[in-house]
Residue, then its C-alpha position, 0 to 999 in steps of 0.5 A: m499499500n502507498a501512503p501518498a496515493i491514499f491522500l492524493i488519488t482516492p480523493g479524486l475517485v470519491a470526487f468522481a462518485a459523488y458527482g454522478f450520486f448527488p442527484r439523487r441523494p445530496r444530502l447523503t453524498i455530503f454525508l458520506a464526503v464529511l465521513y471520508s475526510v474524517f476518515l482521511g484525517f485519522t488516516a493520516s495519524a493512524i498509518p504507520l511509516g516503516a513498518p507493515w500496518i496491522i489490520l485484523g491481524h494481517p501485516l499490509p506493507v506501507s510504502n511512503t513514496l510515489s513517484f509521478l512524471g519524475r517527482s516524488f511525494t513523500f509522506n513524512p511523519e511530521v506532516r500528520p498533524v496538518i493533514m489532520f488539520l485540513c481534512l477536518g477543516a475541509a469535513a467541517l466545510l462540507a458539513g455547512s453545505m448541507a445547510v445551503s443548497s449547495n451546486r453539484i460541483l460543489i463536493p467534488v472540487l471541495l475533494l480535489v482542492l484538498s487532495l491539491l493542497l495535500a500534494s502541494l504538503f508531500i511534493q519533493p522539493f517542496l518548492y513546487a508546492s506553489f504549483f498545485l496551489f494555483l491549481s487550487v485556485v482554478l478549481l475554486s474560481l468553478l465555484l465563485s459563479d451560479a445562476s445569480h452570479p453568472s459572470p464573476r469579475g472577481a473570479v477572474r482577478w483572482i486567477s490572474y493575480s494567482v498566476l503572478g503570484t505562482l511565478f514569484l515564488l518558483l523564482a524565489g524557490s530556484g535561488i533559495s534552493l541554492y543556500s543552506n545557510l544564511p548567506a554572509d552577503p546580505a544583497k543576495l538574500e533581498p533578491i529572493l526576499i523580494q520575490l517572495c514577498l510578492g509572491f505571497g503579497l499576490l495569493l494572500s492579498f497582502p496592500p497594494f495587492h488585495f484588489w480581487l478579495p473585495e470583488v470575490s467576496d461581493d460577486s461570489p455565493p457567500y458559501s464559497v466566498s468562505l471556502v475561498l478565505s478559509l480553507y485556500v487561505g489555510g493552505v498558503i500559510f502552511i506552504l509559507l511556513r514550511f518555506l520558513d521551516g525548511f530553510s534555516w537561513l529564512h527563519q533565523s533571518s529578522s528581516v523576514y519577521l519585519v516584513f510580516l510585522l509590517a505586511g500584518s499592521g498594513m492589512c489590518v489599517v487597510g481592510s478595516s479603514l476600508s471595511l468602514v466606507q462599504s455599502r455592500l456586506g459582502r465587500c465589508v466582511g471580505y475588508l475585515s477578513l483581510s484584517n483578519l488576516g493581518v493578525v494572523f500575520l502580526s502573530l507570525s512576525i513573533s518568532g518563537p512556538i508563540g507566534v506559530m501556536g497564535g496564529l494557527v489558532l487564529l487560522a482555525l477560528r478564522g475558518l470557522s468564522l467565515l464558515i459561519w458567515g457563509i451559511s447565516f449570509h446565504t440565508l439573509r441574501p437570497k438569490q436574486a437579492s441585494d445585500h446593499i445596506a438599504d436593502l437588508r433593511g428589517r432582515a433581523f425580523s424576518n430570519p433572527v436566527a442567521f442574523s444573529a450568528a452572521l452578527l457574531s461571525g463577523l465580531s469574531l473576526v474582529g476580534i471583540p471581548g467575549l467570543f472565541s477569537f479575543p484570547a488570541f487577539w489579546a495574546v498577539l496584541r501582548s506579544v508583538s515586539d519589535p524583530g529588531s530589538p525582540g522584547s520591546p514592544a511595536v507600538f503600531p502594530q499594537l495600534a493597528i490591532l486596536f484600530s482594527m478593533a475598532a473600526g471592524i465594531i463600526s462597520l458592522y453597527r452600520f450594517a447591523r442597525p438597519m437590519m435591526q428597524v421595524p419594518l412596515a410589515i414584519s413576514i416571519s418564516r422558517e429559516g430552512g429546516r431543522l438541520f440548519r436552526a440547529l446548526l447555527l444555534l449550534s455555532i452561536l453556543s460556540f462563540f461564547l463557549l471557546g472564548i470561555f474555554p479557549q484551552i478546548l484548542a490548545p492540544w489540537v493546535s499544538r499537533a499542528a505546531s509540530a509539523f513545524p519543528n524548526l519554528v517550534p522546537q519540541 
């Protein structure tokens, strides 16, 4: 049995079966896909390497390398936690699709994207991982169009930015492989750092490369947007951490952490500032997600285990917030309806549960006290420091975080106020089925439960962080 083949080939087979079976039993298909993703995640932690796998008393030899087109895909022990992280995240996104009217290709696309993200973890050398990221962009862009969004401009712009980002990462990879230690001449480091900044900046919407993000958020189905801003962004962050962990001269360079500090601060300020002037709720949340991603990078600017673990906590909570946002916003803005601030008047009365979940998910992106993202925000706010002199507080990033929190509250209030105004004629309808209401009520409870007991996530985050031993020494 070949270990990489389980994670690279079987998702394609399950995706093909799901595409054919979905029209007859859509919910059963989604349920089986969720079980498969969970099974895939726990298989990554159970499958042995260097020894046969004992199944029902029979030994089954396991190979950890797959060769394809001259490249090897290797299942290394340190990637187990990341595989589990991605598979369980995909399972949550698949489960959430039960509550929305998902189209036929959502499950196959999501499973194929999961396979591509796992391939980016297995590929040797991992410098070619950016190619699989681009393929995942192409597949996810298929979900950004439906009957109510026939010509998504954001998808076209996103693909264009991703092409450029992939090219810069490949150029940086060709240069980065020449050095195993920190170059004696700093001039040799600058071109590679510039290429890495441009590559990841285009893929992750660093300002001024953020123009694809509001277009995707405004011009695409809400649940598909949550897939892009959670699963795809999480995959790119893991590739970035692999770059840092794989080359000692990168994670030992203070310039890298200074770039994270500046980029994170800029994303917080730009995202929260632009959210204040938006008249469409989708674009507003898109900018708030940009600001939230800035806090993730401010956490990564903290050298050592605290920074990486804090970034992974924020990444997990970000995905959960966007998942709930995609489900609730799907109800707040039905097909052929507008999310303009004037068209949302009275929505809190017609869809009270969806409104509550959408508001709390937006506030969790901002890091409001009492919700589950606040402990991580507070940890970053207290720990962020100047990379040039570790231990000394960096005032501007701290102000950027506080400004993003305040601006986020004001932005969401601008939309929540007309939504809570009493309409002339109140029409309260049942919000979906029992599963939909139960899922939203459970998510509302989780916002407060994880805010009170944030240590629930600690074991899972510690396992995911162990995938980067050079960044998080054991």
